[in-house]
All heavy atoms as an XYZ file, in Angstrom:
970
protein
N      69.635    110.568    134.894
C      68.296    111.095    134.727
C      67.299    109.975    135.017
O      67.403    108.880    134.494
C      68.129    111.609    133.298
C      66.726    111.992    132.953
S      66.521    112.777    131.334
C      67.339    111.699    130.227
N      66.339    110.265    135.865
C      65.315    109.279    136.177
C      63.948    109.820    135.801
O      63.752    111.021    135.673
C      65.360    108.916    137.657
O      65.015    110.028    138.439
N      63.025    108.919    135.649
C      61.654    109.270    135.301
C      60.731    108.808    136.408
O      61.029    107.863    137.134
C      61.235    108.588    133.997
C      61.899    109.057    132.722
C      61.506    108.148    131.569
C      61.528    110.483    132.401
N      59.595    109.457    136.513
C      58.568    109.060    137.460
C      57.224    109.275    136.781
O      57.112    110.002    135.801
C      58.670    109.905    138.723
C      58.109    109.211    139.945
O      57.447    108.168    139.789
O      58.329    109.713    141.049
N      56.185    108.635    137.311
C      54.847    108.859    136.784
C      54.396    110.266    137.139
O      54.591    110.720    138.267
C      53.853    107.851    137.356
C      54.081    106.448    136.886
C      54.574    105.483    137.743
C      53.796    106.089    135.578
C      54.790    104.186    137.315
C      54.007    104.796    135.133
C      54.510    103.844    136.001
N      53.773    110.945    136.201
C      53.230    112.272    136.440
C      51.891    112.145    137.153
O      51.049    111.332    136.765
C      53.028    113.014    135.109
C      52.396    114.403    135.190
C      53.315    115.367    135.930
C      52.098    114.924    133.790
N      51.717    112.936    138.210
C      50.433    112.958    138.909
C      49.802    114.329    138.732
O      50.492    115.339    138.635
C      50.583    112.664    140.415
O      51.429    113.643    141.005
C      51.157    111.276    140.648
N      48.490    114.345    138.707
C      47.759    115.593    138.617
C      47.605    116.220    139.992
O      48.050    115.672    141.005
N      46.946    117.354    140.051
C      46.752    118.050    141.325
C      45.897    117.242    142.292
O      45.949    117.448    143.497
C      46.129    119.428    141.089
O      44.880    119.284    140.438
N      45.145    116.277    141.760
C      44.324    115.411    142.613
C      45.095    114.189    143.114
O      44.570    113.374    143.859
C      43.074    114.962    141.879
C      43.378    114.191    140.599
O      44.568    113.985    140.268
O      42.414    113.792    139.919
N      46.368    114.050    142.683
C      47.197    112.934    143.118
C      47.089    111.695    142.254
O      47.818    110.733    142.459
N      46.195    111.703    141.279
C      46.044    110.547    140.389
C      47.074    110.608    139.265
O      47.498    111.685    138.842
C      44.643    110.515    139.770
C      43.575    110.122    140.768
O      43.918    109.511    141.799
O      42.401    110.430    140.516
N      47.468    109.433    138.767
C      48.345    109.384    137.607
C      47.626    109.993    136.414
O      46.407    109.884    136.289
C      48.741    107.940    137.275
C      49.576    107.286    138.337
C      49.183    106.094    138.904
C      50.758    107.851    138.770
C      49.951    105.471    139.874
C      51.538    107.250    139.742
C      51.127    106.061    140.298
N      48.385    110.625    135.530
C      47.789    111.228    134.342
C      48.110    110.376    133.118
O      49.180    109.773    133.031
C      48.284    112.669    134.120
O      49.699    112.656    133.972
C      47.910    113.552    135.291
N      47.162    110.345    132.211
C      47.314    109.588    130.978
C      47.393    110.535    129.793
O      46.735    111.581    129.774
C      46.133    108.637    130.782
C      45.913    107.586    131.870
C      44.643    106.786    131.579
C      47.116    106.673    131.989
N      48.186    110.161    128.807
C      48.270    110.921    127.575
C      46.931    110.783    126.860
O      46.478    109.659    126.602
C      49.405    110.377    126.703
C      49.601    111.184    125.446
O      48.663    111.247    124.620
O      50.697    111.749    125.274
N      46.262    111.897    126.539
C      44.935    111.803    125.923
C      44.947    111.171    124.533
O      43.939    110.613    124.101
C      44.462    113.256    125.856
C      45.688    114.086    125.992
C      46.697    113.271    126.749
N      46.097    111.220    123.851
C      46.168    110.662    122.502
C      46.483    109.170    122.497
O      45.939    108.417    121.693
C      47.226    111.405    121.672
C      46.858    112.867    121.470
O      45.646    113.163    121.348
O      47.774    113.704    121.457
N      47.383    108.741    123.400
C      47.844    107.353    123.372
C      47.280    106.504    124.502
O      47.304    105.276    124.420
C      49.378    107.295    123.463
O      49.780    107.805    124.746
C      50.030    108.099    122.345
N      46.826    107.133    125.571
C      46.356    106.392    126.731
C      47.486    105.898    127.627
O      47.248    105.218    128.623
N      48.734    106.231    127.271
C      49.892    105.828    128.069
C      50.026    106.739    129.288
O      49.594    107.895    129.276
C      51.188    105.936    127.246
C      51.247    104.926    126.115
O      50.568    103.878    126.208
O      51.974    105.202    125.140
N      50.656    106.196    130.327
C      50.973    107.027    131.482
C      51.920    108.135    131.050
O      52.847    107.907    130.276
C      51.666    106.214    132.588
C      50.740    105.305    133.334
C      50.799    103.940    133.143
C      49.815    105.810    134.230
C      49.966    103.081    133.829
C      48.964    104.970    134.922
C      49.030    103.606    134.720
N      51.694    109.351    131.558
C      52.614    110.438    131.297
C      53.730    110.378    132.328
O      53.520    109.944    133.464
C      51.902    111.788    131.361
C      50.936    111.973    130.198
C      50.282    113.333    130.212
O      49.771    113.768    131.239
N      50.308    114.006    129.085
N      54.908    110.805    131.918
C      56.077    110.736    132.784
C      56.581    112.150    133.087
O      56.256    113.099    132.380
C      57.186    109.920    132.111
C      56.753    108.512    131.695
S      56.116    107.500    133.038
C      57.629    107.108    133.879
N      57.380    112.256    134.156
C      57.939    113.526    134.569
C      59.411    113.304    134.923
O      59.792    112.218    135.363
C      57.146    114.111    135.768
C      57.226    113.235    136.984
C      57.555    115.521    136.081
N      60.250    114.321    134.700
C      61.669    114.203    135.009
C      62.242    115.563    135.390
O      61.573    116.587    135.301
C      62.440    113.617    133.823
C      62.377    114.445    132.562
C      63.047    113.774    131.379
O      63.997    113.003    131.585
O      62.616    114.021    130.247
N      63.477    115.556    135.857
C      64.252    116.745    136.193
C      63.533    117.641    137.204
O      63.017    117.150    138.194
C      64.642    117.508    134.920
C      65.482    116.650    133.970
O      66.238    115.802    134.469
O      65.351    116.819    132.748
N      63.501    118.957    136.964
C      62.916    119.892    137.926
C      61.432    119.630    138.167
O      60.939    119.793    139.281
C      63.110    121.354    137.476
C      64.518    121.861    137.587
C      65.349    121.550    136.341
O      64.775    121.144    135.301
O      66.573    121.690    136.422
N      60.741    119.190    137.117
C      59.310    118.886    137.280
C      59.115    117.694    138.212
O      58.171    117.652    138.993
C      58.656    118.614    135.926
C      58.600    119.856    135.052
O      58.550    120.973    135.600
O      58.596    119.709    133.818
N      60.023    116.738    138.139
C      59.960    115.580    139.023
C      60.213    116.013    140.472
O      59.531    115.555    141.393
C      60.973    114.533    138.595
C      60.941    113.275    139.440
C      61.995    112.276    139.013
O      62.967    112.628    138.356
N      61.806    111.034    139.384
N      61.187    116.894    140.664
C      61.471    117.392    142.012
C      60.283    118.182    142.548
O      59.894    118.016    143.710
C      62.744    118.263    142.015
O      63.835    117.474    141.540
C      63.054    118.772    143.410
N      59.682    119.020    141.713
C      58.511    119.792    142.139
C      57.376    118.862    142.549
O      56.711    119.071    143.568
C      58.039    120.738    141.025
C      56.860    121.599    141.451
S      56.235    122.696    140.165
C      57.673    123.618    139.737
N      57.159    117.825    141.769
C      56.104    116.863    142.096
C      56.422    116.147    143.410
O      55.544    115.957    144.253
C      55.953    115.846    140.968
C      54.927    114.768    141.263
C      54.698    113.880    140.075
O      54.045    114.284    139.127
N      55.232    112.674    140.111
N      57.673    115.760    143.607
C      58.065    115.069    144.842
C      57.865    115.976    146.060
O      57.410    115.521    147.117
C      59.513    114.614    144.749
N      58.179    117.259    145.919
C      57.961    118.228    147.011
C      56.471    118.325    147.312
O      56.054    118.293    148.476
C      58.545    119.609    146.649
C      58.020    120.689    147.577
C      60.063    119.569    146.680
N      55.658    118.438    146.277
C      54.206    118.555    146.466
C      53.649    117.325    147.188
O      52.843    117.440    148.109
C      53.517    118.744    145.110
C      52.011    118.920    145.202
C      51.368    119.207    143.857
N      51.796    118.348    142.776
C      51.314    117.135    142.522
N      50.396    116.611    143.301
N      51.744    116.438    141.487
N      54.115    116.157    146.801
C      53.639    114.926    147.441
C      54.132    114.837    148.882
O      53.368    114.513    149.794
C      54.069    113.691    146.621
C      53.308    113.662    145.289
C      53.842    112.404    147.401
C      53.835    112.651    144.290
N      55.421    115.132    149.100
C      55.984    115.039    150.451
C      55.308    116.007    151.414
O      54.967    115.643    152.548
C      57.497    115.299    150.407
N      55.095    117.246    150.973
C      54.464    118.236    151.849
C      52.959    118.036    151.963
O      52.358    118.389    152.972
C      54.756    119.654    151.356
C      56.186    120.139    151.528
C      56.337    121.538    150.941
C      56.611    120.116    152.984
N      52.354    117.481    150.932
C      50.903    117.322    150.924
C      50.398    116.074    151.621
O      49.198    115.883    151.770
N      51.320    115.210    152.056
C      50.929    113.980    152.727
C      51.144    114.133    154.223
O      52.266    114.376    154.669
C      51.759    112.789    152.200
O      51.631    112.728    150.777
C      51.283    111.486    152.819
N      50.083    114.013    154.979
C      50.185    114.099    156.437
C      50.724    112.771    156.965
O      50.357    111.702    156.470
C      48.819    114.402    157.040
C      48.914    115.049    158.405
O      49.983    115.458    158.843
N      47.793    115.154    159.069
N      51.598    112.837    157.941
C      52.202    111.611    158.477
C      51.102    110.654    158.953
O      50.114    111.075    159.548
C      53.210    111.916    159.600
C      54.027    110.674    159.881
C      52.540    112.439    160.840
C      55.393    110.960    160.414
N      51.273    109.378    158.593
C      50.293    108.358    158.953
C      49.125    108.249    157.989
O      48.274    107.374    158.139
N      49.081    109.113    156.987
C      47.955    109.137    156.045
C      47.933    107.918    155.117
O      46.870    107.451    154.731
C      48.034    110.426    155.222
C      46.944    110.607    154.213
C      47.063    111.915    153.459
O      47.765    112.840    153.906
O      46.438    112.000    152.393
N      49.102    107.423    154.766
C      49.183    106.313    153.821
C      49.212    104.997    154.581
O      50.151    104.725    155.329
C      50.441    106.435    152.955
C      50.577    107.730    152.150
C      51.908    107.755    151.427
C      49.422    107.889    151.185
N      48.188    104.168    154.382
C      48.119    102.881    155.075
C      49.329    102.005    154.803
O      49.777    101.262    155.669
C      46.852    102.129    154.667
C      45.588    102.794    155.182
O      45.673    103.522    156.191
O      44.524    102.588    154.572
N      49.859    102.070    153.584
C      50.964    101.203    153.196
C      52.328    101.773    153.583
O      53.338    101.096    153.464
C      50.934    100.909    151.699
C      51.090    102.141    150.856
C      52.275    102.659    150.394
C      50.067    103.001    150.391
N      52.043    103.802    149.672
C      50.681    104.039    149.656
C      48.688    103.019    150.519
C      49.973    105.064    149.049
C      47.982    104.046    149.918
C      48.625    105.043    149.199
N      52.372    103.025    154.073
C      53.639    103.620    154.503
C      53.335    104.689    155.553
O      53.427    105.876    155.292
C      54.386    104.215    153.315
C      55.797    104.620    153.659
O      56.221    104.544    154.809
N      56.537    105.072    152.666
N      52.962    104.259    156.735
C      52.510    105.176    157.781
C      53.608    106.099    158.295
O      53.321    107.113    158.929
C      51.885    104.392    158.929
C      50.583    103.732    158.520
C      49.926    102.978    159.651
O      50.531    102.844    160.735
O      48.786    102.512    159.438
N      54.877    105.781    158.011
C      55.980    106.639    158.453
C      56.238    107.796    157.494
O      56.974    108.729    157.826
C      57.267    105.818    158.601
C      57.152    104.796    159.708
O      56.422    105.043    160.686
O      57.793    103.730    159.591
N      55.666    107.730    156.288
C      55.875    108.792    155.300
C      54.908    109.928    155.552
O      53.760    109.724    155.891
C      55.669    108.258    153.873
C      55.866    109.318    152.823
C      57.134    109.704    152.438
C      54.779    109.943    152.237
C      57.328    110.687    151.477
C      54.951    110.927    151.266
C      56.234    111.301    150.891
N      55.385    111.147    155.361
C      54.529    112.317    155.478
C      55.083    113.303    156.475
O      56.105    113.073    157.128
N      54.404    114.409    156.551
C      54.846    115.507    157.394
C      53.773    115.821    158.427
O      52.588    115.738    158.117
C      55.127    116.736    156.520
C      55.793    117.841    157.255
C      57.068    117.668    157.759
C      55.148    119.029    157.470
C      57.698    118.687    158.455
C      55.764    120.048    158.156
C      57.043    119.878    158.651
N      54.174    116.178    159.615
C      53.240    116.489    160.694
C      52.624    117.875    160.537
O      53.130    118.850    161.084
N      51.551    117.955    159.781
C      50.913    119.250    159.527
C      50.393    119.910    160.798
O      50.431    121.128    160.923
C      49.769    119.090    158.522
C      50.252    118.760    157.153
N      49.401    118.594    156.103
C      51.494    118.558    156.655
C      50.091    118.313    155.016
N      51.358    118.274    155.332
N      49.927    119.116    161.729
C      49.427    119.675    162.979
C      50.552    120.366    163.745
O      50.354    121.426    164.335
C      48.773    118.592    163.828
C      47.927    119.066    164.995
C      46.862    120.067    164.544
C      47.251    117.886    165.674
N      51.740    119.795    163.692
C      52.898    120.425    164.310
C      53.194    121.770    163.653
O      53.548    122.740    164.328
C      54.115    119.502    164.225
C      55.318    120.087    164.926
O      55.225    120.601    166.033
N      56.453    120.007    164.270
N      53.078    121.845    162.331
C      53.302    123.108    161.618
C      52.343    124.186    162.088
O      52.726    125.347    162.224
C      53.100    122.922    160.107
C      54.245    122.442    159.284
C      53.889    122.532    157.807
C      55.512    123.188    159.565
N      51.106    123.798    162.329
C      50.099    124.783    162.747
C      50.518    125.465    164.049
O      50.291    126.645    164.229
C      48.724    124.121    162.898
C      47.597    125.094    162.864
C      47.140    125.600    161.657
C      47.005    125.534    164.032
C      46.101    126.519    161.620
C      45.969    126.454    164.009
C      45.514    126.945    162.794
N      51.184    124.714    164.922
C      51.614    125.296    166.190
C      52.803    126.232    166.031
O      53.124    126.988    166.946
C      51.950    124.184    167.192
O      53.106    123.488    166.784
N      53.467    126.214    164.853
C      54.643    127.051    164.613
C      54.349    128.281    163.759
O      55.272    129.023    163.411
C      55.738    126.225    163.927
C      56.273    125.017    164.678
C      57.231    124.232    163.783
C      56.949    125.433    165.970
N      53.105    128.527    163.426
C      52.776    129.591    162.472
C      53.224    130.976    162.913
O      53.502    131.836    162.072
C      51.271    129.604    162.188
C      50.736    128.404    161.414
C      49.222    128.498    161.280
C      51.399    128.280    160.056
N      53.324    131.217    164.207
C      53.728    132.538    164.693
C      55.235    132.694    164.777
O      55.725    133.767    165.142
C      53.089    132.810    166.060
C      51.588    132.979    165.959
O      51.118    133.538    164.929
O      50.872    132.540    166.877
N      55.993    131.663    164.467
C      57.453    131.701    164.522
C      58.001    131.243    163.177
O      58.285    130.063    162.974
C      57.952    130.809    165.662
C      59.454    130.897    165.871
O      60.167    131.470    165.009
O      59.919    130.366    166.894
N      58.146    132.195    162.236
C      58.554    131.822    160.881
C      59.920    131.149    160.842
O      60.171    130.292    160.010
C      58.510    133.032    159.945
C      57.099    133.397    159.537
C      57.039    134.445    158.439
O      58.038    134.651    157.724
O      55.961    135.059    158.302
N      60.823    131.517    161.755
C      62.135    130.878    161.801
C      62.023    129.396    162.145
O      62.652    128.549    161.510
N      61.232    129.088    163.162
C      61.028    127.688    163.557
C      60.270    126.937    162.477
O      60.568    125.763    162.190
C      60.275    127.620    164.886
N      59.314    127.600    161.861
C      58.535    127.003    160.773
C      59.449    126.650    159.603
O      59.408    125.543    159.063
C      57.448    127.984    160.342
C      56.458    127.559    159.291
C      55.629    126.385    159.777
C      55.544    128.740    158.947
N      60.304    127.589    159.228
C      61.242    127.378    158.130
C      62.211    126.241    158.453
O      62.475    125.380    157.606
C      62.010    128.667    157.862
C      62.966    128.601    156.709
C      63.475    129.970    156.331
O      62.682    130.875    156.090
N      64.775    130.132    156.289
N      62.735    126.202    159.678
C      63.659    125.140    160.074
C      62.978    123.774    160.017
O      63.571    122.794    159.552
C      64.204    125.418    161.474
N      61.741    123.700    160.481
C      61.004    122.431    160.474
C      60.794    121.926    159.050
O      61.013    120.751    158.754
C      59.659    122.627    161.175
C      58.873    121.376    161.392
C      59.370    120.534    162.561
O      60.186    121.006    163.353
O      58.924    119.378    162.645
N      60.383    122.820    158.158
C      60.162    122.445    156.758
C      61.471    122.056    156.066
O      61.530    121.070    155.335
C      59.487    123.592    156.008
C      58.022    123.808    156.351
C      57.563    125.197    155.932
C      57.166    122.739    155.699
N      62.526    122.831    156.304
C      63.811    122.536    155.672
C      64.379    121.211    156.180
O      64.879    120.407    155.391
C      64.795    123.674    155.929
C      66.090    123.510    155.168
C      66.933    124.761    155.169
O      66.406    125.853    154.901
O      68.135    124.623    155.437
N      64.303    120.978    157.474
C      64.793    119.703    158.024
C      64.049    118.526    157.415
O      64.654    117.517    157.054
C      64.651    119.675    159.551
C      65.649    120.577    160.230
O      66.670    120.951    159.667
N      65.341    120.953    161.459
N      62.733    118.653    157.305
C      61.934    117.559    156.738
C      62.291    117.318    155.272
O      62.579    116.191    154.869
C      60.435    117.857    156.879
C      59.579    116.870    156.124
C      59.462    115.556    156.545
C      58.906    117.255    154.965
C      58.693    114.638    155.839
C      58.137    116.347    154.259
C      58.031    115.042    154.701
O      57.277    114.146    154.003
N      62.285    118.369    154.464
C      62.520    118.189    153.031
C      63.940    117.718    152.736
O      64.142    116.869    151.863
C      62.215    119.474    152.268
C      60.739    119.782    152.094
C      60.544    121.138    151.418
C      60.037    118.696    151.291
N      64.938    118.251    153.436
C      66.306    117.801    153.178
C      66.498    116.362    153.643
O      67.290    115.625    153.068
C      67.354    118.727    153.826
O      67.088    118.864    155.217
C      67.358    120.083    153.161
N      65.761    115.942    154.659
C      65.839    114.550    155.113
C      65.164    113.612    154.118
O      65.724    112.589    153.731
C      65.194    114.415    156.494
C      65.318    113.013    157.056
O      66.436    112.466    157.040
O      64.290    112.467    157.501
N      63.967    113.958    153.687
C      63.190    113.096    152.788
C      63.766    113.086    151.375
O      63.794    112.051    150.715
C      61.708    113.549    152.752
C      60.939    112.863    151.656
C      61.063    113.297    154.089
N      64.232    114.236    150.917
C      64.667    114.338    149.523
C      66.191    114.417    149.391
O      66.708    114.741    148.325
C      63.980    115.527    148.873
C      62.469    115.356    148.905
S      61.589    116.605    148.022
C      62.119    116.291    146.375
N      66.882    114.151    150.468
C      68.332    114.065    150.533
C      69.045    115.161    149.758
O      68.966    116.315    150.121
C      68.785    112.667    150.130
C      68.239    111.613    151.059
C      68.534    110.210    150.615
O      69.157    110.020    149.556
O      68.141    109.279    151.344
N      69.720    114.825    148.674
C      70.565    115.807    147.991
C      69.838    116.673    146.962
O      70.461    117.433    146.247
C      71.738    115.095    147.321
C      71.292    114.071    146.294
O      70.099    113.705    146.290
O      72.135    113.627    145.493
N      68.527    116.586    146.889
C      67.783    117.389    145.910
C      67.456    118.788    146.414
O      67.252    119.707    145.626
C      66.486    116.686    145.517
C      66.699    115.390    144.791
C      65.396    114.686    144.483
O      64.380    114.906    145.128
N      65.418    113.836    143.482
N      67.377    118.973    147.727
C      66.952    120.243    148.316
C      68.139    120.938    148.960
O      68.860    120.351    149.761
C      65.848    120.020    149.380
C      64.659    119.281    148.784
C      65.420    121.337    150.018
C      63.920    120.007    147.697
N      68.328    122.211    148.616
C      69.404    123.012    149.198
C      68.895    123.817    150.384
O      69.551    123.919    151.409
C      70.016    123.945    148.142
C      70.683    123.108    147.054
C      70.984    124.933    148.771
C      71.146    123.895    145.861
N      67.714    124.396    150.250
C      67.183    125.210    151.331
C      65.722    125.553    151.127
O      65.176    125.403    150.039
N      65.099    126.013    152.208
C      63.687    126.386    152.195
C      63.560    127.765    152.824
O      64.164    128.045    153.857
C      62.834    125.374    152.992
C      61.381    125.833    153.075
C      62.933    123.989    152.384
N      62.769    128.626    152.202
C      62.482    129.946    152.748
C      60.968    130.088    152.885
O      60.235    129.833    151.931
C      63.004    131.069    151.821
O      64.402    130.897    151.641
C      62.710    132.440    152.397
N      60.518    130.485    154.069
C      59.108    130.812    154.265
C      58.946    132.262    153.838
O      59.486    133.174    154.468
C      58.675    130.598    155.730
C      57.249    131.113    155.936
C      58.774    129.133    156.109
N      58.229    132.486    152.744
C      58.042    133.840    152.224
C      56.993    134.600    153.016
O      57.163    135.792    153.287
C      57.652    133.784    150.741
C      58.738    133.136    149.901
O      59.930    133.436    150.132
O      58.402    132.317    149.029
N      55.914    133.919    153.363
C      54.864    134.547    154.165
C      53.896    133.476    154.641
O      53.894    132.357    154.135
C      54.110    135.622    153.366
O      53.434    135.042    152.269
N      53.091    133.859    155.614
C      52.060    132.974    156.150
C      50.760    133.755    156.195
O      50.709    134.845    156.763
C      52.416    132.469    157.567
C      51.293    131.616    158.131
C      53.733    131.713    157.563
N      49.729    133.216    155.567
C      48.394    133.828    155.609
C      47.514    132.978    156.503
O      47.230    131.818    156.174
C      47.776    133.897    154.205
C      48.564    134.788    153.267
O      49.182    135.762    153.740
O      48.560    134.505    152.057
N      47.107    133.545    157.627
C      46.251    132.813    158.562
C      44.816    133.299    158.418
O      44.560    134.486    158.290
C      46.724    133.028    160.000
C      48.084    132.427    160.272
C      48.468    132.548    161.721
C      49.056    133.916    161.962
N      49.627    134.079    163.298
N      43.900    132.348    158.443
C      42.482    132.656    158.376
C      41.757    131.676    159.290
O      41.517    130.522    158.917
C      41.958    132.558    156.946
C      40.475    132.876    156.747
C      40.177    134.323    157.159
C      40.074    132.654    155.304
N      41.477    132.115    160.485
C      40.794    131.258    161.444
C      41.625    130.045    161.785
O      42.745    130.154    162.261
N      41.068    128.881    161.516
C      41.741    127.622    161.857
C      42.525    127.027    160.699
O      42.906    125.862    160.732
C      40.702    126.620    162.347
C      39.991    127.118    163.569
C      38.935    126.168    164.020
N      38.929    126.165    165.473
C      38.523    125.178    166.218
N      38.074    124.084    165.665
N      38.556    125.270    167.523
N      42.775    127.810    159.654
C      43.579    127.362    158.522
C      44.662    128.394    158.236
O      44.571    129.548    158.654
C      42.729    127.162    157.252
O      42.181    128.417    156.856
C      41.623    126.150    157.476
N      45.662    127.955    157.508
C      46.741    128.858    157.107
C      47.333    128.371    155.799
O      47.332    127.176    155.504
C      47.818    128.916    158.178
N      47.843    129.317    155.030
C      48.580    129.005    153.816
C      50.002    129.501    154.018
O      50.217    130.680    154.307
C      47.956    129.677    152.584
O      46.597    129.244    152.463
C      48.716    129.318    151.319
N      50.948    128.580    153.879
C      52.361    128.912    154.018
C      52.941    129.016    152.613
O      52.888    128.063    151.836
C      53.099    127.821    154.822
C      52.421    127.617    156.182
C      54.570    128.181    154.977
C      52.851    126.357    156.897
N      53.469    130.189    152.273
C      54.066    130.424    150.959
C      55.573    130.166    151.069
O      56.246    130.772    151.903
C      53.786    131.845    150.488
C      52.323    132.188    150.492
N      51.466    131.779    149.499
C      51.564    132.862    151.392
C      50.240    132.208    149.776
N      50.279    132.863    150.916
N      56.080    129.252    150.242
C      57.456    128.785    150.342
C      58.237    128.980    149.050
O      57.662    128.923    147.961
C      57.484    127.280    150.626
C      56.724    126.747    151.814
C      56.651    125.230    151.748
C      57.412    127.187    153.081
N      59.540    129.193    149.202
C      60.472    129.080    148.094
C      61.455    127.992    148.474
O      62.052    128.035    149.554
C      61.217    130.396    147.836
O      60.265    131.414    147.524
C      62.197    130.258    146.676
N      61.595    126.997    147.609
C      62.452    125.854    147.873
C      63.561    125.842    146.825
O      63.285    125.805    145.622
C      61.639    124.542    147.816
C      60.514    124.605    148.849
C      62.545    123.337    148.039
C      59.464    123.550    148.683
N      64.803    125.926    147.286
C      65.952    125.889    146.383
C      66.334    124.437    146.145
O      66.515    123.678    147.092
C      67.136    126.626    146.998
C      66.897    128.100    147.212
C      68.058    128.724    147.957
O      69.193    128.653    147.442
O      67.819    129.244    149.055
N      66.436    124.078    144.863
C      66.809    122.704    144.525
C      68.224    122.677    143.948
O      68.789    123.721    143.620
C      65.781    122.045    143.578
C      65.648    122.808    142.263
C      64.439    121.934    144.270
C      64.721    122.145    141.273
N      68.785    121.491    143.835
C      70.198    121.340    143.497
C      70.561    121.694    142.062
O      71.713    121.577    141.680
C      70.666    119.927    143.824
C      69.997    118.879    142.961
O      69.119    119.179    142.165
N      70.406    117.639    143.130
N      69.632    122.129    141.270
C      69.931    122.531    139.892
C      69.992    124.046    139.757
O      69.870    124.580    138.668
C      68.864    121.981    138.925
O      67.587    122.508    139.314
C      68.839    120.475    138.923
N      70.181    124.746    140.878
C      70.199    126.208    140.930
C      68.864    126.822    140.532
O      68.799    127.985    140.151
C      71.325    126.789    140.057
C      72.701    126.424    140.588
O      72.837    126.308    141.825
O      73.624    126.246    139.777
N      67.821    126.038    140.585
C      66.467    126.515    140.351
C      65.764    126.637    141.688
O      66.242    126.141    142.704
C      65.693    125.533    139.459
C      66.293    125.300    138.093
C      66.124    126.488    137.156
O      65.116    127.200    137.273
O      67.010    126.697    136.320
N      64.627    127.293    141.680
C      63.818    127.340    142.898
C      62.364    127.061    142.546
O      61.925    127.308    141.433
C      63.955    128.686    143.607
O      63.483    129.733    142.792
N      61.683    126.498    143.523
C      60.275    126.152    143.383
C      59.500    127.030    144.342
O      59.848    127.129    145.518
C      60.033    124.679    143.762
C      60.810    123.745    142.840
C      58.547    124.344    143.756
C      60.838    122.306    143.328
N      58.461    127.666    143.852
C      57.568    128.404    144.738
C      56.282    127.603    144.852
O      55.705    127.207    143.846
C      57.302    129.806    144.206
C      58.545    130.662    144.263
C      58.289    132.092    143.874
O      57.590    132.360    142.915
N      58.871    132.993    144.623
N      55.884    127.358    146.080
C      54.692    126.556    146.306
C      53.990    127.022    147.564
O      54.554    127.779    148.358
C      55.055    125.048    146.401
O      53.871    124.274    146.392
C      55.871    124.743    147.637
N      52.764    126.597    147.721
C      51.972    126.915    148.901
C      51.614    125.623    149.611
O      51.360    124.593    148.970
C      50.678    127.642    148.524
C      50.933    128.986    147.874
O      51.983    129.592    148.142
O      50.077    129.434    147.086
N      51.578    125.680    150.924
C      51.171    124.545    151.731
C      50.025    125.005    152.629
O      50.183    125.980    153.373
C      52.337    124.063    152.593
C      52.053    122.963    153.599
C      51.541    121.700    152.910
C      53.286    122.675    154.432
N      48.890    124.343    152.495
C      47.724    124.681    153.327
C      47.650    123.720    154.483
O      47.753    122.511    154.315
C      46.461    124.635    152.490
C      46.435    125.697    151.422
C      45.142    125.744    150.651
O      44.111    125.251    151.164
O      45.160    126.265    149.523
N      47.488    124.276    155.693
C      47.362    123.460    156.905
C      46.189    123.982    157.714
O      45.768    125.129    157.586
C      48.642    123.481    157.767
C      49.809    122.832    157.029
C      49.008    124.891    158.191
N      45.666    123.107    158.542
C      44.593    123.506    159.464
C      44.919    122.931    160.828
O      45.819    122.114    160.978
C      43.234    123.017    158.973
O      43.113    121.635    159.169
N      44.162    123.326    161.822
C      44.427    122.817    163.167
C      43.991    121.371    163.347
O      44.171    120.792    164.403
C      43.816    123.718    164.244
C      42.305    123.747    164.207
O      41.700    123.161    163.299
O      41.734    124.365    165.109
N      43.471    120.767    162.281
C      43.146    119.336    162.335
C      44.103    118.523    161.457
O      43.865    117.360    161.194
C      41.704    119.108    161.871
O      41.565    119.521    160.529
N      45.173    119.143    160.981
C      46.132    118.461    160.117
C      46.146    119.117    158.757
O      46.370    120.300    158.648
N      45.852    118.355    157.700
C      45.811    118.937    156.357
C      44.470    119.601    156.137
O      43.495    119.313    156.800
C      46.010    117.859    155.272
O      44.971    116.899    155.385
C      47.371    117.220    155.382
N      44.426    120.499    155.182
C      43.175    121.165    154.844
C      42.648    120.652    153.534
O      43.323    120.295    152.657
C      43.382    122.677    154.754
C      42.069    123.420    154.700
O      41.125    122.959    155.331
O      42.015    124.452    154.028
């Protein structure tokens, strides 16, 4: 069992309001957080790790082919998260002009699944 720092939806570390200590995350919550960070980071976005991230612009070009979209997401997540991810299913894609929301179900190695949304635009992340 490993622990990681808990991040909020804004990506900042969260502090315990009573103690001021960093809050920690583990197990399925840790995997969910790692998925959110991996999918939410556009490749080249992090100055200190330009190789980390996912090519959101590439995803935008695959929106009309859910099979290719699903394969791209599954290949990325299984590569980045190694033995934590079993599979990815694209449940639906909502397109609105130059943006889209991809609704995903991600099967993790604890026989649980994570449902999440990924927003992309034709300029990369939204």
